[in-house]
C-alpha positions in Angstrom: -0.1 0.1 0.0 1.7 3.3 -1.1 1.7 6.3 1.1 0.1 9.4 0.1 3.1 12.0 -0.2 3.1 15.0 2.1 4.0 18.1 0.2 7.3 19.6 0.5 5.8 22.9 1.9 4.2 21.1 4.8 7.2 19.1 5.4 9.6 22.3 5.6 6.8 24.0 7.8 7.0 20.9 10.1 10.9 21.0 10.2 10.8 24.6 11.2 8.0 24.2 13.7 9.8 21.4 15.5 13.1 23.2 15.6 11.2 26.4 16.9 9.4 24.5 19.8 12.5 22.6 20.6 14.7 25.5 20.5 12.4 27.5 22.9 12.1 24.8 25.3 15.8 23.7 25.3 17.6 26.9 25.1 15.6 30.1 25.6 14.5 32.0 28.6 11.2 33.2 27.5 9.1 35.9 29.1 9.5 36.4 32.5 11.8 33.4 32.6 9.1 31.0 32.3 11.2 28.4 30.2 14.2 28.7 32.6 11.7 28.2 35.7 10.3 25.2 33.8 13.7 23.5 33.1 14.6 24.2 36.7 11.3 22.7 38.1 12.0 19.4 35.9 15.6 19.4 37.6 17.4 16.0 37.0 14.3 13.9 36.3 13.6 12.1 33.2 11.9 15.1 31.9 14.7 17.4 32.9 17.3 15.3 31.0 15.2 15.6 27.9 15.0 19.2 28.1 18.8 19.5 28.5 19.5 17.7 25.3 18.3 19.5 21.9 18.6 16.1 20.1 16.5 14.2 22.5 13.9 17.1 22.9 13.5 17.3 18.9 12.3 13.4 18.9 9.7 14.1 21.5 8.6 17.5 19.8 8.4 16.0 16.3 6.2 12.9 17.4 3.0 14.9 17.5 3.9 16.9 14.4 4.2 13.7 12.4 1.0 12.3 13.6 -0.8 15.5 12.5 1.0 15.8 9.1 0.9 12.1 8.0 -2.0 10.0 7.4 -0.6 6.4 7.6 1.4 4.9 10.3 4.3 4.1 8.1 4.3 7.7 7.0 4.1 9.1 10.7 7.1 7.1 11.8 9.2 8.2 8.8 8.2 11.6 9.2 8.8 11.5 12.9 12.4 10.6 12.1 12.5 13.2 9.5 11.3 16.0 11.3 13.5 15.4 14.1 16.5 15.0 11.9 15.8 18.1 9.9 15.3 20.3 13.2 18.9 18.9 14.4 20.4 19.7 11.2 19.0 23.2 11.2 20.1 23.6 14.9 23.7 22.6 13.7 23.7 25.1 10.7 22.5 28.0 13.0 24.7 27.3 16.0 27.9 26.7 13.7 29.8 29.7 14.8 28.3 29.8 18.5 29.9 26.6 19.9 33.2 27.1 21.1 35.9 24.7 20.4 37.2 22.3 22.7 40.0 23.6 25.0 43.1 21.4 24.7 45.7 22.1 27.3 49.1 20.5 26.5 51.5 19.8 29.5 54.9 20.8 28.8 57.2 18.3 30.2 60.0 19.4 32.6 63.4 18.7 31.0 66.1 17.6 33.4 69.6 17.3 32.5 71.4 14.4 33.9 74.6 15.4 35.4 
C-alpha cells in the first residue's frame, strides 16, 4: 500500500515548527523566565534530562507533528524521524559559529639534564 506523499511545503513547515518549539524549550529564557523556571522545575528527572538535550527533545517534539502531518502509520514513523533530523540539522547550521571549540591543554614536560 503506497503512502500519500506529504507536500514539501508542509514538510518544511514541520521541520521549522519542530526546530522552533524544541529551541524554545531547550535554550531560551522566555518571557518572565518561564522556560528557565520550567527547566529548573524538571530538575534532573527524566523530563529534565530530555530538556537538557536538543537532540532528545526534538524527537519528542517531532512525534505529535508527524502524527498530524501524515495519514498512515508508516508515514508518521518516517516523518517523525525526518522532522527530528531536519530540526537537528537546522540547529547545527544555525549554531555553527556559537559553539566554542574544545579547549586542549598541553602539559609541557620538565626537561631535566642528567649530570
